C-alpha positions as a LaTeX table, in Angstrom:
\begin{tabular}{lrrr}
\hline
Residue & $x$ (\AA) & $y$ (\AA) & $z$ (\AA) \\
\hline
Unk1 & 121.26 & 168.84 & $-43.05$ \\
Unk2 & 120.70 & 165.09 & $-43.21$ \\
Unk3 & 122.06 & 164.66 & $-46.74$ \\
Unk4 & 125.33 & 166.35 & $-45.71$ \\
Unk5 & 125.64 & 163.90 & $-42.81$ \\
Unk6 & 124.82 & 160.95 & $-45.08$ \\
Unk7 & 127.44 & 162.06 & $-47.60$ \\
Unk8 & 130.13 & 162.42 & $-44.93$ \\
Unk9 & 129.22 & 159.05 & $-43.40$ \\
Unk10 & 129.45 & 157.46 & $-46.84$ \\
Unk11 & 132.87 & 159.00 & $-47.51$ \\
Unk12 & 134.12 & 157.69 & $-44.16$ \\
Unk13 & 132.67 & 154.23 & $-44.76$ \\
Unk14 & 134.25 & 153.99 & $-48.22$ \\
Unk15 & 137.67 & 155.01 & $-46.83$ \\
Unk16 & 137.70 & 158.17 & $-48.91$ \\
Unk17 & 138.37 & 159.88 & $-45.59$ \\
Unk18 & 141.13 & 157.97 & $-43.78$ \\
Unk19 & 142.96 & 158.29 & $-40.50$ \\
Unk20 & 141.31 & 158.54 & $-37.08$ \\
Unk21 & 142.02 & 162.28 & $-36.75$ \\
Unk22 & 140.71 & 163.15 & $-40.24$ \\
Unk23 & 137.63 & 160.99 & $-39.70$ \\
Unk24 & 136.91 & 162.75 & $-36.41$ \\
Unk25 & 137.37 & 166.22 & $-37.89$ \\
Unk26 & 135.11 & 165.55 & $-40.88$ \\
Unk27 & 132.42 & 163.86 & $-38.81$ \\
Unk28 & 132.28 & 166.53 & $-36.13$ \\
Unk29 & 132.16 & 169.26 & $-38.78$ \\
Unk30 & 129.27 & 167.50 & $-40.55$ \\
Unk31 & 127.32 & 167.26 & $-37.29$ \\
Unk32 & 127.93 & 170.92 & $-36.52$ \\
Unk33 & 126.84 & 172.01 & $-39.99$ \\
Unk34 & 123.68 & 169.90 & $-39.77$ \\
Unk35 & 122.82 & 171.34 & $-36.36$ \\
Unk36 & 123.30 & 174.90 & $-37.63$ \\
Unk37 & 120.93 & 174.25 & $-40.57$ \\
Unk38 & 118.34 & 172.35 & $-38.52$ \\
Unk39 & 114.68 & 173.44 & $-38.90$ \\
Unk40 & 113.60 & 171.82 & $-35.62$ \\
Unk41 & 111.20 & 174.02 & $-33.63$ \\
Unk42 & 111.49 & 172.38 & $-30.23$ \\
Unk43 & 114.48 & 171.37 & $-28.15$ \\
Unk44 & 113.20 & 167.80 & $-28.00$ \\
Unk45 & 113.00 & 167.53 & $-31.79$ \\
Unk46 & 116.39 & 169.18 & $-32.23$ \\
Unk47 & 118.09 & 166.73 & $-29.86$ \\
Unk48 & 116.42 & 163.74 & $-31.55$ \\
Unk49 & 117.66 & 164.96 & $-34.92$ \\
Unk50 & 121.13 & 165.57 & $-33.52$ \\
Unk51 & 121.25 & 162.09 & $-31.97$ \\
Unk52 & 120.17 & 160.44 & $-35.25$ \\
Unk53 & 122.89 & 162.29 & $-37.16$ \\
Unk54 & 125.52 & 161.49 & $-34.53$ \\
Unk55 & 124.51 & 157.83 & $-34.61$ \\
Unk56 & 124.76 & 157.70 & $-38.42$ \\
Unk57 & 128.24 & 159.21 & $-38.36$ \\
Unk58 & 129.55 & 157.05 & $-35.54$ \\
Unk59 & 128.35 & 153.86 & $-37.24$ \\
Unk60 & 130.29 & 154.74 & $-40.41$ \\
Unk61 & 133.46 & 153.50 & $-38.64$ \\
Unk62 & 132.63 & 151.86 & $-35.31$ \\
Unk63 & 136.26 & 151.52 & $-34.17$ \\
Unk64 & 136.90 & 155.27 & $-34.06$ \\
Unk65 & 136.45 & 156.76 & $-30.56$ \\
Unk66 & 138.06 & 160.04 & $-31.62$ \\
Unk67 & 135.00 & 160.54 & $-33.84$ \\
Unk68 & 132.54 & 159.17 & $-31.31$ \\
Unk69 & 133.93 & 161.27 & $-28.46$ \\
Unk70 & 133.51 & 164.48 & $-30.44$ \\
Unk71 & 129.96 & 163.59 & $-31.46$ \\
Unk72 & 128.95 & 162.65 & $-27.92$ \\
Unk73 & 130.37 & 165.87 & $-26.49$ \\
Unk74 & 128.24 & 167.86 & $-28.96$ \\
Unk75 & 125.10 & 165.91 & $-28.02$ \\
Unk76 & 125.81 & 166.44 & $-24.31$ \\
Unk77 & 126.25 & 170.17 & $-24.95$ \\
Unk78 & 122.83 & 170.31 & $-26.65$ \\
Unk79 & 121.12 & 168.42 & $-23.84$ \\
Unk80 & 122.38 & 170.98 & $-21.34$ \\
Unk81 & 120.68 & 173.87 & $-23.21$ \\
Unk82 & 117.30 & 175.39 & $-22.37$ \\
Unk83 & 116.00 & 175.97 & $-25.90$ \\
Unk84 & 116.81 & 175.33 & $-29.57$ \\
Unk85 & 118.77 & 178.54 & $-30.02$ \\
Unk86 & 120.98 & 177.83 & $-27.03$ \\
Unk87 & 121.38 & 174.20 & $-28.13$ \\
Unk88 & 122.61 & 175.28 & $-31.56$ \\
Unk89 & 125.07 & 177.66 & $-29.94$ \\
Unk90 & 126.31 & 174.92 & $-27.62$ \\
Unk91 & 126.79 & 172.46 & $-30.48$ \\
Unk92 & 128.67 & 175.06 & $-32.52$ \\
Unk93 & 130.93 & 175.83 & $-29.57$ \\
Unk94 & 131.48 & 172.15 & $-28.77$ \\
Unk95 & 132.37 & 171.08 & $-32.32$ \\
Unk96 & 134.67 & 174.06 & $-32.83$ \\
Unk97 & 136.41 & 173.47 & $-29.51$ \\
Unk98 & 136.81 & 169.75 & $-30.18$ \\
Unk99 & 138.33 & 170.32 & $-33.61$ \\
Unk100 & 140.73 & 172.86 & $-32.14$ \\
Unk101 & 141.65 & 170.51 & $-29.31$ \\
Unk102 & 142.37 & 167.73 & $-31.78$ \\
Unk103 & 144.64 & 169.96 & $-33.87$ \\
Unk104 & 146.53 & 171.27 & $-30.84$ \\
Unk105 & 146.92 & 167.74 & $-29.47$ \\
Unk106 & 148.27 & 166.55 & $-32.82$ \\
Unk107 & 150.93 & 169.28 & $-32.87$ \\
Unk108 & 151.85 & 168.59 & $-29.25$ \\
Unk109 & 152.28 & 164.85 & $-29.88$ \\
Unk110 & 154.73 & 165.68 & $-32.68$ \\
Unk111 & 156.67 & 168.10 & $-30.45$ \\
Unk112 & 156.98 & 165.52 & $-27.66$ \\
Unk113 & 157.50 & 162.46 & $-29.83$ \\
Unk114 & 160.36 & 163.85 & $-31.90$ \\
Unk115 & 162.56 & 163.71 & $-28.77$ \\
Unk116 & 162.10 & 159.93 & $-28.64$ \\
Unk117 & 163.65 & 159.49 & $-32.08$ \\
Unk118 & 167.43 & 159.36 & $-32.08$ \\
Unk119 & 169.89 & 160.23 & $-34.81$ \\
Unk120 & 170.56 & 157.08 & $-36.81$ \\
Unk121 & 167.42 & 155.20 & $-35.71$ \\
Unk122 & 165.91 & 152.57 & $-37.97$ \\
Unk123 & 162.14 & 152.67 & $-37.50$ \\
Unk124 & 159.41 & 150.27 & $-38.54$ \\
Unk125 & 155.80 & 151.41 & $-38.91$ \\
Unk126 & 152.57 & 149.71 & $-39.96$ \\
Unk127 & 149.64 & 151.08 & $-41.98$ \\
Unk128 & 149.28 & 154.85 & $-42.36$ \\
Unk129 & 149.14 & 157.29 & $-39.48$ \\
Unk130 & 149.34 & 161.02 & $-40.11$ \\
Unk131 & 150.68 & 161.38 & $-36.56$ \\
Unk132 & 153.52 & 158.95 & $-37.21$ \\
Unk133 & 154.43 & 160.27 & $-40.66$ \\
Unk134 & 154.50 & 163.87 & $-39.44$ \\
Unk135 & 156.56 & 162.86 & $-36.42$ \\
Unk136 & 159.09 & 161.15 & $-38.68$ \\
Unk137 & 159.20 & 164.14 & $-41.02$ \\
Unk138 & 159.78 & 166.45 & $-38.05$ \\
Unk139 & 162.72 & 164.31 & $-36.91$ \\
Unk140 & 164.13 & 164.35 & $-40.44$ \\
Unk141 & 163.86 & 168.14 & $-40.60$ \\
Unk142 & 165.87 & 168.35 & $-37.38$ \\
Unk143 & 168.70 & 166.62 & $-39.20$ \\
Unk144 & 168.25 & 163.19 & $-37.64$ \\
Unk145 & 169.45 & 160.54 & $-40.07$ \\
Unk146 & 166.62 & 158.04 & $-39.80$ \\
Unk147 & 165.63 & 155.13 & $-42.01$ \\
Unk148 & 162.16 & 153.61 & $-42.18$ \\
Unk149 & 160.65 & 150.23 & $-42.95$ \\
Unk150 & 156.94 & 150.45 & $-43.73$ \\
Unk151 & 154.62 & 147.52 & $-44.32$ \\
Unk152 & 152.44 & 147.44 & $-47.42$ \\
Unk153 & 149.44 & 146.83 & $-45.10$ \\
Unk154 & 147.07 & 144.40 & $-46.75$ \\
Unk155 & 144.38 & 144.34 & $-47.96$ \\
Unk156 & 143.97 & 148.07 & $-48.79$ \\
Unk157 & 147.69 & 148.88 & $-48.99$ \\
Unk158 & 147.59 & 151.97 & $-46.77$ \\
Unk159 & 151.35 & 151.52 & $-46.36$ \\
Unk160 & 151.75 & 152.92 & $-49.85$ \\
Unk161 & 150.44 & 156.26 & $-48.57$ \\
Unk162 & 153.10 & 156.17 & $-45.85$ \\
Unk163 & 155.81 & 155.25 & $-48.37$ \\
Unk164 & 154.87 & 158.07 & $-50.74$ \\
Unk165 & 154.81 & 160.69 & $-47.97$ \\
Unk166 & 158.13 & 159.66 & $-46.45$ \\
Unk167 & 160.03 & 159.34 & $-49.74$ \\
Unk168 & 158.65 & 162.72 & $-50.85$ \\
Unk169 & 160.09 & 164.16 & $-47.63$ \\
Unk170 & 163.50 & 162.70 & $-48.46$ \\
Unk171 & 163.46 & 159.98 & $-45.78$ \\
Unk172 & 165.14 & 156.70 & $-46.84$ \\
Unk173 & 162.21 & 154.28 & $-46.84$ \\
Unk174 & 161.91 & 150.59 & $-47.61$ \\
Unk175 & 158.53 & 148.92 & $-48.11$ \\
Unk176 & 158.09 & 145.32 & $-46.99$ \\
Unk177 & 155.22 & 142.87 & $-47.22$ \\
Unk178 & 153.45 & 142.45 & $-43.88$ \\
Unk179 & 154.88 & 138.97 & $-43.26$ \\
Unk180 & 158.45 & 140.30 & $-43.62$ \\
Unk181 & 158.39 & 142.09 & $-40.25$ \\
Unk182 & 160.36 & 139.38 & $-38.42$ \\
Unk183 & 162.96 & 139.25 & $-41.18$ \\
Unk184 & 163.94 & 142.92 & $-40.66$ \\
Unk185 & 163.16 & 143.29 & $-36.95$ \\
Unk186 & 166.73 & 142.69 & $-35.75$ \\
Unk187 & 167.77 & 145.73 & $-37.79$ \\
Unk188 & 165.04 & 147.93 & $-36.25$ \\
Unk189 & 165.63 & 150.25 & $-33.29$ \\
Unk190 & 162.04 & 151.36 & $-32.75$ \\
Unk191 & 158.60 & 150.23 & $-33.88$ \\
Unk192 & 156.44 & 153.35 & $-34.04$ \\
Unk193 & 152.69 & 153.01 & $-34.53$ \\
Unk194 & 149.61 & 155.19 & $-34.62$ \\
Unk195 & 146.31 & 154.20 & $-33.00$ \\
Unk196 & 142.65 & 154.03 & $-33.84$ \\
Unk197 & 141.66 & 153.48 & $-30.22$ \\
Unk198 & 142.86 & 152.65 & $-26.73$ \\
Unk199 & 140.74 & 150.76 & $-24.22$ \\
Unk200 & 140.57 & 151.75 & $-20.56$ \\
Unk201 & 142.78 & 148.78 & $-19.63$ \\
Unk202 & 145.51 & 149.87 & $-22.03$ \\
Unk203 & 144.91 & 147.68 & $-25.07$ \\
Unk204 & 145.94 & 149.30 & $-28.34$ \\
Unk205 & 143.41 & 148.99 & $-31.19$ \\
Unk206 & 145.17 & 149.49 & $-34.50$ \\
Unk207 & 145.29 & 148.16 & $-38.05$ \\
Unk208 & 145.08 & 144.35 & $-38.17$ \\
Unk209 & 148.57 & 142.89 & $-38.04$ \\
Unk210 & 149.71 & 145.24 & $-35.29$ \\
Unk211 & 149.54 & 142.57 & $-32.58$ \\
Unk212 & 151.73 & 140.23 & $-34.63$ \\
Unk213 & 154.31 & 142.98 & $-35.12$ \\
Unk214 & 154.19 & 143.66 & $-31.37$ \\
Unk215 & 154.91 & 139.99 & $-30.62$ \\
Unk216 & 157.78 & 139.98 & $-33.12$ \\
Unk217 & 159.21 & 143.16 & $-31.55$ \\
Unk218 & 158.96 & 141.64 & $-28.06$ \\
Unk219 & 160.77 & 138.48 & $-29.18$ \\
Unk220 & 163.50 & 140.56 & $-30.85$ \\
Unk221 & 163.73 & 142.92 & $-27.84$ \\
Unk222 & 162.89 & 145.92 & $-30.02$ \\
Unk223 & 161.12 & 148.84 & $-28.37$ \\
Unk224 & 157.53 & 149.39 & $-29.53$ \\
Unk225 & 155.80 & 152.75 & $-29.05$ \\
Unk226 & 152.53 & 154.36 & $-30.05$ \\
Unk227 & 151.87 & 158.03 & $-30.86$ \\
Unk228 & 148.30 & 159.28 & $-30.54$ \\
Unk229 & 146.03 & 161.93 & $-29.08$ \\
Unk230 & 144.11 & 161.06 & $-25.90$ \\
Unk231 & 140.82 & 161.70 & $-27.75$ \\
Unk232 & 141.37 & 158.20 & $-29.15$ \\
Unk233 & 140.96 & 156.72 & $-25.66$ \\
Unk234 & 137.53 & 155.07 & $-25.54$ \\
Unk235 & 135.31 & 155.93 & $-22.52$ \\
Unk236 & 132.80 & 153.19 & $-23.41$ \\
Unk237 & 135.35 & 150.64 & $-22.24$ \\
Unk238 & 135.31 & 152.20 & $-18.76$ \\
Unk239 & 131.71 & 151.00 & $-18.39$ \\
Unk240 & 132.60 & 147.46 & $-19.41$ \\
Unk241 & 131.90 & 147.62 & $-23.14$ \\
Unk242 & 134.24 & 145.77 & $-25.49$ \\
Unk243 & 135.90 & 147.86 & $-28.16$ \\
Unk244 & 133.99 & 147.08 & $-31.39$ \\
Unk245 & 136.19 & 145.70 & $-34.16$ \\
Unk246 & 135.00 & 146.64 & $-37.62$ \\
Unk247 & 134.76 & 143.80 & $-40.13$ \\
Unk248 & 135.04 & 144.97 & $-43.71$ \\
Unk249 & 133.92 & 143.59 & $-47.05$ \\
Unk250 & 135.46 & 140.30 & $-48.20$ \\
Unk251 & 135.91 & 141.92 & $-51.63$ \\
Unk252 & 138.81 & 143.90 & $-50.18$ \\
Unk253 & 140.65 & 140.59 & $-49.82$ \\
Unk254 & 139.44 & 138.76 & $-52.93$ \\
Unk255 & 137.06 & 140.28 & $-55.43$ \\
Unk256 & 135.88 & 136.99 & $-56.93$ \\
Unk257 & 136.74 & 134.19 & $-54.48$ \\
Unk258 & 135.90 & 130.52 & $-55.06$ \\
Unk259 & 132.37 & 129.52 & $-54.14$ \\
Unk260 & 131.85 & 128.39 & $-50.53$ \\
Unk261 & 135.14 & 129.98 & $-49.46$ \\
Unk262 & 134.81 & 131.98 & $-46.25$ \\
Unk263 & 136.90 & 135.13 & $-45.84$ \\
Unk264 & 137.40 & 136.93 & $-42.54$ \\
Unk265 & 138.47 & 140.56 & $-42.89$ \\
Unk266 & 138.70 & 142.45 & $-39.56$ \\
Unk267 & 140.08 & 145.96 & $-39.97$ \\
Unk268 & 141.79 & 146.07 & $-36.56$ \\
Unk269 & 143.23 & 143.92 & $-33.80$ \\
Unk270 & 144.09 & 144.40 & $-30.13$ \\
Unk271 & 147.60 & 144.57 & $-28.71$ \\
Unk272 & 147.89 & 144.06 & $-24.92$ \\
Unk273 & 149.61 & 146.75 & $-22.84$ \\
Unk274 & 152.49 & 144.50 & $-21.73$ \\
Unk275 & 153.71 & 144.50 & $-25.35$ \\
Unk276 & 153.78 & 148.31 & $-25.53$ \\
Unk277 & 156.80 & 150.22 & $-24.31$ \\
Unk278 & 155.21 & 153.67 & $-24.06$ \\
Unk279 & 152.53 & 155.93 & $-25.53$ \\
Unk280 & 153.32 & 159.44 & $-26.79$ \\
Unk281 & 150.34 & 161.74 & $-26.13$ \\
Unk282 & 149.73 & 165.48 & $-25.93$ \\
Unk283 & 149.93 & 165.07 & $-22.14$ \\
Unk284 & 153.40 & 163.58 & $-22.36$ \\
Unk285 & 154.90 & 160.10 & $-22.59$ \\
Unk286 & 152.77 & 157.68 & $-20.58$ \\
Unk287 & 152.43 & 154.00 & $-19.83$ \\
Unk288 & 149.46 & 152.25 & $-21.51$ \\
Unk289 & 148.32 & 151.31 & $-18.00$ \\
Unk290 & 147.55 & 155.00 & $-17.34$ \\
Unk291 & 144.83 & 155.22 & $-20.02$ \\
Unk292 & 141.92 & 154.45 & $-17.66$ \\
Unk293 & 142.92 & 157.21 & $-15.24$ \\
Unk294 & 143.14 & 159.78 & $-18.04$ \\
Unk295 & 139.73 & 158.70 & $-19.37$ \\
Unk296 & 138.04 & 159.21 & $-16.00$ \\
Unk297 & 139.57 & 162.67 & $-15.59$ \\
Unk298 & 138.49 & 163.73 & $-19.09$ \\
Unk299 & 134.91 & 162.51 & $-18.63$ \\
Unk300 & 134.59 & 164.51 & $-15.43$ \\
Unk301 & 135.96 & 167.64 & $-17.12$ \\
Unk302 & 133.54 & 167.41 & $-20.09$ \\
Unk303 & 130.50 & 166.94 & $-17.83$ \\
Unk304 & 131.47 & 169.84 & $-15.59$ \\
Unk305 & 131.88 & 172.18 & $-18.56$ \\
Unk306 & 128.35 & 171.76 & $-19.91$ \\
Unk307 & 126.45 & 171.01 & $-16.72$ \\
Unk308 & 127.51 & 174.20 & $-14.96$ \\
\hline
\end{tabular}
């Protein structure tokens, strides 16, 4: 129903649901529930309703292709049906399959990525990524003696979530302010980041500040890697679209700023592929320059599934 979609969109917008994977799972579930409860009598009306709901959810966080990809797959599945009943069945199948694929991909990224962490590594991470934190915890459980630097991640301090999770797991963790990255970089063996999106030309879209950390790592000759599921690769960029960068409320930076002061608060920035060492995905460890090829293959597979 619409109010369920509105509530989920609001939770995502207010950051009460965080992390690209969690956002995608909650959004796709909300769309599937709304489709199941739809009172539309004709296929045309059902698809219009589905498209409106998908649009509302995708606009809650525009820089989240993992969410958008799942929503678009569900809409495509509905369009390939012959009537409302079949459309509902297709949407249910699509959303369930997508959620399952996301979960399996997440587990696979952890299994692959843990081999890239060595005993004794000092790792720096930025913001909060459930993929990264679970990967680090998996390495710790294997007995690898790792240490972690995590940034506080202004202005919403998502790094505190990372710090709490890692210390609770028994991993020696040190929090630093964002501008301290260069100070500690010579002591770091690996910078390990999550991702909100990847463009078809291999640019990483992640929490603002990532590109500066990447430049610092390059200057210090420290390896930088990203761990993410390929559902975060954005097919819109294949057709020439720029990856949208969400700009958030100035109140996150300064609740009561001086009059006439302008505040710019982008949530993400772009890191070029030449600054990335490798990307850990459910398909294996890849170069960021391979993202476009994987996107084209996935688009073809999705279309073939529902158009047959």
